[in-house]
N, C-alpha and C positions, 0 to 999 in steps of 0.2 A: 543852128536850129533848122530842122527840116519839118515842113508842115505839108499836109495834104487835106484839102477839103474834098471829101469823097463825092459829093454831088455837084462839084464845080471844079474848075482848074485854077482857082486863085490860091495863092500861098506865098510864103517867103521863098521857099525852095521846094520844088515838088519832089516827092519820093514815091516810087512804085509801091502800091499797097496790095499786091497780088495775094499776100497771105492774110489779108483782112477781109472780112465780109463787108461789102458796101452797104452802109446804113444811111438812109435819108437824114439830112440835117446832122451829119456827123463830121467831125474834124479830127485829123490825125496829126500828132506832133511828136517829134523825137528831139530830146534835149540831151546834150552832152553833160555828164556829171559835173564837169568844171564850170558850167554856166550857172549853176545854182548857188545861191547865197544863203547865209544863216537865217536871214529874216524872211525868206521865201517871197521876196517882192516880185521876182520874175514869174513865179507860179501864180501869184495873185493877179498880176497884170494879164497873164495868158488866160486865166480862167475868166476874168472880167471881159477881155476882148472876145473870147469864144462865145460866151453865153449872152452877154449884154449887147455887144456891138454886132456880131455876126448872127445872133439869134439862133445859134445851133442848140441841139438838144442832147448831144453826146460828144464827149471829148475822150479820145483814146490817146493818152499821154504815156510816153515811154522814156525813161531815163536810161541812157546808154553810157557804158564805159568804153572809151576809145581804146582799141588795141594798139599796142606799141610794137 
């Protein structure tokens, strides 16, 4: 999982977001397709963490398929 908080440098693993417009109170997350489960518990946790814990107003979430 790669995350980037646009207005700060905290995150699990920082990723350059030069292609994104920096929005205040915004959080960027990239998840590999394999990390998702059928119940969506990872997405629920991520949404809860972003909006309730970090008090962000925008979540840019991208699901990526890893190239082989």
